[in-house]
GUVEXGU-979254 format. One record per residue (C-alpha): x, y, z; residue in three letters; residue number from 1. Coordinates in Angstrom, 3 decimals. Each point is the difference from the previous one (the first is absolute). Layout:
// residues N
<node><u>X</u><v>Y</v><w>Z</w><res>ala</res><n>NUM</n></node>
...
This chain:
// residues 158
<node><u>-46.275</u><v>15.370</v><w>-21.874</w><res>unk</res><n>1</n></node>
<node><u>3.270</u><v>-1.386</v><w>1.248</w><res>unk</res><n>2</n></node>
<node><u>0.630</u><v>-0.334</v><w>3.708</w><res>unk</res><n>3</n></node>
<node><u>2.761</u><v>1.789</v><w>1.839</w><res>unk</res><n>4</n></node>
<node><u>2.898</u><v>-2.230</v><w>0.946</w><res>unk</res><n>5</n></node>
<node><u>1.384</u><v>0.656</v><w>3.464</w><res>unk</res><n>6</n></node>
<node><u>3.414</u><v>-1.301</v><w>1.071</w><res>unk</res><n>7</n></node>
<node><u>0.298</u><v>-0.708</v><w>3.661</w><res>unk</res><n>8</n></node>
<node><u>3.282</u><v>0.530</v><w>1.779</w><res>unk</res><n>9</n></node>
<node><u>-0.545</u><v>-3.038</v><w>2.182</w><res>unk</res><n>10</n></node>
<node><u>-0.658</u><v>-3.225</v><w>-1.945</w><res>unk</res><n>11</n></node>
<node><u>-2.406</u><v>-2.656</v><w>1.195</w><res>unk</res><n>12</n></node>
<node><u>1.133</u><v>-2.155</v><w>2.879</w><res>unk</res><n>13</n></node>
<node><u>1.634</u><v>-3.351</v><w>-0.633</w><res>unk</res><n>14</n></node>
<node><u>-1.917</u><v>-3.201</v><w>0.686</w><res>unk</res><n>15</n></node>
<node><u>0.840</u><v>-2.018</v><w>3.097</w><res>unk</res><n>16</n></node>
<node><u>1.645</u><v>-2.663</v><w>-2.170</w><res>unk</res><n>17</n></node>
<node><u>2.210</u><v>2.601</v><w>-1.677</w><res>unk</res><n>18</n></node>
<node><u>0.981</u><v>1.501</v><w>3.343</w><res>unk</res><n>19</n></node>
<node><u>0.969</u><v>-3.445</v><w>1.306</w><res>unk</res><n>20</n></node>
<node><u>2.041</u><v>-0.562</v><w>-3.166</w><res>unk</res><n>21</n></node>
<node><u>1.733</u><v>3.369</v><w>0.497</w><res>unk</res><n>22</n></node>
<node><u>0.728</u><v>-0.924</v><w>3.614</w><res>unk</res><n>23</n></node>
<node><u>1.507</u><v>-3.289</v><w>-1.199</w><res>unk</res><n>24</n></node>
<node><u>2.232</u><v>1.819</v><w>-2.474</w><res>unk</res><n>25</n></node>
<node><u>1.095</u><v>2.407</v><w>2.720</w><res>unk</res><n>26</n></node>
<node><u>0.788</u><v>-2.817</v><w>2.448</w><res>unk</res><n>27</n></node>
<node><u>1.875</u><v>-1.911</v><w>-2.719</w><res>unk</res><n>28</n></node>
<node><u>2.144</u><v>3.022</v><w>-0.822</w><res>unk</res><n>29</n></node>
<node><u>0.671</u><v>0.590</v><w>3.691</w><res>unk</res><n>30</n></node>
<node><u>1.050</u><v>-3.650</v><w>0.380</w><res>unk</res><n>31</n></node>
<node><u>2.524</u><v>0.381</v><w>-2.831</w><res>unk</res><n>32</n></node>
<node><u>1.470</u><v>3.106</v><w>1.636</w><res>unk</res><n>33</n></node>
<node><u>0.143</u><v>-1.656</v><w>3.445</w><res>unk</res><n>34</n></node>
<node><u>1.819</u><v>-3.040</v><w>-1.412</w><res>unk</res><n>35</n></node>
<node><u>2.406</u><v>2.338</v><w>-1.827</w><res>unk</res><n>36</n></node>
<node><u>0.672</u><v>1.860</v><w>3.264</w><res>unk</res><n>37</n></node>
<node><u>0.592</u><v>-3.306</v><w>1.804</w><res>unk</res><n>38</n></node>
<node><u>2.656</u><v>-1.086</v><w>-2.528</w><res>unk</res><n>39</n></node>
<node><u>3.623</u><v>1.030</v><w>0.271</w><res>unk</res><n>40</n></node>
<node><u>1.103</u><v>1.513</v><w>-3.324</w><res>unk</res><n>41</n></node>
<node><u>2.649</u><v>-2.177</v><w>-1.653</w><res>unk</res><n>42</n></node>
<node><u>3.404</u><v>1.675</v><w>0.045</w><res>unk</res><n>43</n></node>
<node><u>0.688</u><v>-1.098</v><w>-3.579</w><res>unk</res><n>44</n></node>
<node><u>-3.023</u><v>1.837</v><w>-1.389</w><res>unk</res><n>45</n></node>
<node><u>-2.013</u><v>-3.173</v><w>-0.599</w><res>unk</res><n>46</n></node>
<node><u>-0.829</u><v>-3.188</v><w>1.837</w><res>unk</res><n>47</n></node>
<node><u>-2.321</u><v>1.292</v><w>2.729</w><res>unk</res><n>48</n></node>
<node><u>-2.655</u><v>-2.414</v><w>-1.267</w><res>unk</res><n>49</n></node>
<node><u>2.053</u><v>-2.908</v><w>1.386</w><res>unk</res><n>50</n></node>
<node><u>-1.217</u><v>1.053</v><w>3.466</w><res>unk</res><n>51</n></node>
<node><u>-3.494</u><v>-0.964</v><w>-1.183</w><res>unk</res><n>52</n></node>
<node><u>1.146</u><v>-3.470</v><w>-1.011</w><res>unk</res><n>53</n></node>
<node><u>-0.045</u><v>0.769</v><w>-3.721</w><res>unk</res><n>54</n></node>
<node><u>2.486</u><v>-1.536</v><w>-2.407</w><res>unk</res><n>55</n></node>
<node><u>2.882</u><v>1.899</v><w>-1.620</w><res>unk</res><n>56</n></node>
<node><u>-0.652</u><v>1.642</v><w>-3.365</w><res>unk</res><n>57</n></node>
<node><u>0.401</u><v>-2.622</v><w>-2.733</w><res>unk</res><n>58</n></node>
<node><u>0.843</u><v>2.626</v><w>-2.624</w><res>unk</res><n>59</n></node>
<node><u>2.786</u><v>1.379</v><w>2.181</w><res>unk</res><n>60</n></node>
<node><u>1.337</u><v>-3.477</v><w>0.734</w><res>unk</res><n>61</n></node>
<node><u>0.089</u><v>-0.958</v><w>-3.701</w><res>unk</res><n>62</n></node>
<node><u>1.242</u><v>3.244</v><w>-1.552</w><res>unk</res><n>63</n></node>
<node><u>1.754</u><v>1.870</v><w>2.789</w><res>unk</res><n>64</n></node>
<node><u>-2.238</u><v>2.969</v><w>-0.827</w><res>unk</res><n>65</n></node>
<node><u>-2.996</u><v>1.148</v><w>2.035</w><res>unk</res><n>66</n></node>
<node><u>-3.512</u><v>-0.510</v><w>-1.313</w><res>unk</res><n>67</n></node>
<node><u>-2.439</u><v>2.882</v><w>-0.332</w><res>unk</res><n>68</n></node>
<node><u>-1.212</u><v>-0.468</v><w>3.571</w><res>unk</res><n>69</n></node>
<node><u>3.296</u><v>-0.644</v><w>1.781</w><res>unk</res><n>70</n></node>
<node><u>0.321</u><v>2.397</v><w>2.910</w><res>unk</res><n>71</n></node>
<node><u>-3.724</u><v>0.723</v><w>0.323</w><res>unk</res><n>72</n></node>
<node><u>-0.362</u><v>-1.534</v><w>3.467</w><res>unk</res><n>73</n></node>
<node><u>3.132</u><v>1.786</v><w>1.207</w><res>unk</res><n>74</n></node>
<node><u>-1.321</u><v>3.257</v><w>-1.468</w><res>unk</res><n>75</n></node>
<node><u>-3.358</u><v>-0.491</v><w>1.773</w><res>unk</res><n>76</n></node>
<node><u>1.847</u><v>-0.742</v><w>3.231</w><res>unk</res><n>77</n></node>
<node><u>2.069</u><v>3.185</v><w>-0.263</w><res>unk</res><n>78</n></node>
<node><u>-3.179</u><v>1.977</v><w>-0.806</w><res>unk</res><n>79</n></node>
<node><u>-1.871</u><v>-1.432</v><w>2.991</w><res>unk</res><n>80</n></node>
<node><u>2.974</u><v>0.893</v><w>2.225</w><res>unk</res><n>81</n></node>
<node><u>-0.208</u><v>3.595</v><w>-1.261</w><res>unk</res><n>82</n></node>
<node><u>3.220</u><v>-0.127</v><w>-2.016</w><res>unk</res><n>83</n></node>
<node><u>-1.386</u><v>1.304</v><w>-3.295</w><res>unk</res><n>84</n></node>
<node><u>3.377</u><v>0.704</v><w>-1.567</w><res>unk</res><n>85</n></node>
<node><u>1.149</u><v>-3.595</v><w>0.552</w><res>unk</res><n>86</n></node>
<node><u>-3.342</u><v>-1.245</v><w>-1.311</w><res>unk</res><n>87</n></node>
<node><u>0.468</u><v>1.896</v><w>-3.260</w><res>unk</res><n>88</n></node>
<node><u>3.672</u><v>-0.941</v><w>-0.267</w><res>unk</res><n>89</n></node>
<node><u>-0.356</u><v>-3.783</v><w>0.326</w><res>unk</res><n>90</n></node>
<node><u>-3.043</u><v>-0.265</v><w>-2.327</w><res>unk</res><n>91</n></node>
<node><u>-1.694</u><v>3.179</v><w>-1.277</w><res>unk</res><n>92</n></node>
<node><u>-3.129</u><v>-1.820</v><w>-1.127</w><res>unk</res><n>93</n></node>
<node><u>-0.245</u><v>-1.637</v><w>3.417</w><res>unk</res><n>94</n></node>
<node><u>-0.141</u><v>3.474</v><w>1.511</w><res>unk</res><n>95</n></node>
<node><u>-2.745</u><v>1.005</v><w>-2.466</w><res>unk</res><n>96</n></node>
<node><u>-1.923</u><v>-3.181</v><w>0.852</w><res>unk</res><n>97</n></node>
<node><u>0.423</u><v>0.597</v><w>3.749</w><res>unk</res><n>98</n></node>
<node><u>-1.312</u><v>3.564</v><w>-0.318</w><res>unk</res><n>99</n></node>
<node><u>-2.926</u><v>-1.360</v><w>-2.045</w><res>unk</res><n>100</n></node>
<node><u>-0.822</u><v>-2.583</v><w>2.674</w><res>unk</res><n>101</n></node>
<node><u>0.113</u><v>2.687</v><w>2.703</w><res>unk</res><n>102</n></node>
<node><u>-2.285</u><v>2.239</v><w>-2.076</w><res>unk</res><n>103</n></node>
<node><u>-2.382</u><v>-2.902</v><w>-0.651</w><res>unk</res><n>104</n></node>
<node><u>-0.126</u><v>-0.695</v><w>3.753</w><res>unk</res><n>105</n></node>
<node><u>-1.105</u><v>3.542</v><w>0.744</w><res>unk</res><n>106</n></node>
<node><u>-2.381</u><v>0.314</v><w>-2.968</w><res>unk</res><n>107</n></node>
<node><u>-1.716</u><v>-3.331</v><w>0.672</w><res>unk</res><n>108</n></node>
<node><u>-0.187</u><v>0.790</v><w>3.708</w><res>unk</res><n>109</n></node>
<node><u>-1.625</u><v>3.334</v><w>-0.801</w><res>unk</res><n>110</n></node>
<node><u>-2.533</u><v>-1.674</v><w>-2.291</w><res>unk</res><n>111</n></node>
<node><u>-0.768</u><v>-2.677</v><w>2.601</w><res>unk</res><n>112</n></node>
<node><u>-0.513</u><v>2.443</v><w>2.868</w><res>unk</res><n>113</n></node>
<node><u>-1.826</u><v>2.808</v><w>-1.825</w><res>unk</res><n>114</n></node>
<node><u>-1.861</u><v>-2.018</v><w>-2.628</w><res>unk</res><n>115</n></node>
<node><u>1.068</u><v>2.457</v><w>-2.680</w><res>unk</res><n>116</n></node>
<node><u>1.252</u><v>-1.699</v><w>-3.177</w><res>unk</res><n>117</n></node>
<node><u>3.240</u><v>0.914</v><w>-1.732</w><res>unk</res><n>118</n></node>
<node><u>-1.299</u><v>-0.703</v><w>-3.494</w><res>unk</res><n>119</n></node>
<node><u>-0.154</u><v>3.698</v><w>-0.952</w><res>unk</res><n>120</n></node>
<node><u>3.784</u><v>0.177</v><w>0.193</w><res>unk</res><n>121</n></node>
<node><u>0.466</u><v>-3.362</v><w>-1.691</w><res>unk</res><n>122</n></node>
<node><u>-2.352</u><v>1.004</v><w>-2.820</w><res>unk</res><n>123</n></node>
<node><u>2.330</u><v>2.846</v><w>-0.942</w><res>unk</res><n>124</n></node>
<node><u>3.113</u><v>-2.155</v><w>-0.281</w><res>unk</res><n>125</n></node>
<node><u>1.147</u><v>-0.933</v><w>-3.479</w><res>unk</res><n>126</n></node>
<node><u>0.866</u><v>-3.647</v><w>0.543</w><res>unk</res><n>127</n></node>
<node><u>1.975</u><v>-0.321</v><w>-3.231</w><res>unk</res><n>128</n></node>
<node><u>2.340</u><v>2.804</v><w>0.989</w><res>unk</res><n>129</n></node>
<node><u>0.270</u><v>-1.266</v><w>3.563</w><res>unk</res><n>130</n></node>
<node><u>0.884</u><v>-3.506</v><w>-1.195</w><res>unk</res><n>131</n></node>
<node><u>2.652</u><v>1.431</v><w>-2.311</w><res>unk</res><n>132</n></node>
<node><u>1.504</u><v>2.084</v><w>2.792</w><res>unk</res><n>133</n></node>
<node><u>0.019</u><v>-2.971</v><w>2.390</w><res>unk</res><n>134</n></node>
<node><u>1.667</u><v>-2.237</v><w>-2.603</w><res>unk</res><n>135</n></node>
<node><u>2.606</u><v>2.669</v><w>-0.751</w><res>unk</res><n>136</n></node>
<node><u>0.767</u><v>0.482</v><w>3.702</w><res>unk</res><n>137</n></node>
<node><u>0.288</u><v>-3.763</v><w>0.512</w><res>unk</res><n>138</n></node>
<node><u>2.427</u><v>-0.375</v><w>-2.934</w><res>unk</res><n>139</n></node>
<node><u>2.079</u><v>2.928</v><w>1.286</w><res>unk</res><n>140</n></node>
<node><u>0.068</u><v>-1.531</v><w>3.494</w><res>unk</res><n>141</n></node>
<node><u>1.057</u><v>-3.377</v><w>-1.387</w><res>unk</res><n>142</n></node>
<node><u>2.826</u><v>1.651</v><w>-1.935</w><res>unk</res><n>143</n></node>
<node><u>1.043</u><v>1.885</v><w>3.127</w><res>unk</res><n>144</n></node>
<node><u>0.037</u><v>-3.232</v><w>2.037</w><res>unk</res><n>145</n></node>
<node><u>2.062</u><v>-1.770</v><w>-2.678</w><res>unk</res><n>146</n></node>
<node><u>2.475</u><v>2.873</v><w>-0.020</w><res>unk</res><n>147</n></node>
<node><u>0.287</u><v>-0.158</v><w>3.805</w><res>unk</res><n>148</n></node>
<node><u>0.701</u><v>-3.746</v><w>-0.073</w><res>unk</res><n>149</n></node>
<node><u>2.431</u><v>0.154</v><w>-2.940</w><res>unk</res><n>150</n></node>
<node><u>1.907</u><v>2.926</v><w>1.518</w><res>unk</res><n>151</n></node>
<node><u>0.092</u><v>-1.629</v><w>3.456</w><res>unk</res><n>152</n></node>
<node><u>-1.992</u><v>2.804</v><w>1.632</w><res>unk</res><n>153</n></node>
<node><u>-3.144</u><v>-2.034</v><w>0.715</w><res>unk</res><n>154</n></node>
<node><u>-0.004</u><v>0.494</v><w>3.774</w><res>unk</res><n>155</n></node>
<node><u>-1.269</u><v>3.202</v><w>1.565</w><res>unk</res><n>156</n></node>
<node><u>3.006</u><v>2.102</v><w>0.914</w><res>unk</res><n>157</n></node>
<node><u>2.364</u><v>-2.315</v><w>-1.882</w><res>unk</res><n>158</n></node>
C-alpha cells in the first residue's frame, strides 16, 4: 500500500547558517542601495561611479561608445533617489537591476527574520527562459544607451 503524500503550506524552517546567509544578502543589497542614494546622479547620464574613485570606462574612452554597463551607477542612483523615470531613461537595464536588488533585499530579509525559505518560488522559475530574457533586456538597454550617446541625448532631461 502506498502512503498518502501531504503537502504542507509552510515549508520547514531554514537552518541558522542559512538565515545568517540570508541576512548577509539582505544587508549587502541594502548597502548597495544606500551607496546609490548617497551618490549624486551624473548629469550626463553616466559617470556617477567616479564619485566612488573608480576609473573611467575604457571601452568608452577607446571607442567613444558606451559599454554594456555604462550608466548603471547613475541609473541606480536615480532609482535610490526615487526618480524611476530617470533611472529607466539613462540605463534601462540599470533600472531592472536596481529593482532586482531592492526585491532581493526584502526577500532575503524576510527569509532571515521568519526562517521560511524562498526555494518554492525559485524552484518554479525556468532559468533558461529567465537568462534569455535578461540577456535580451541587457542588449536592448545597451542599444538604447548607444543611441542616447550618439544622438547627444545621454543626460536626463537633455
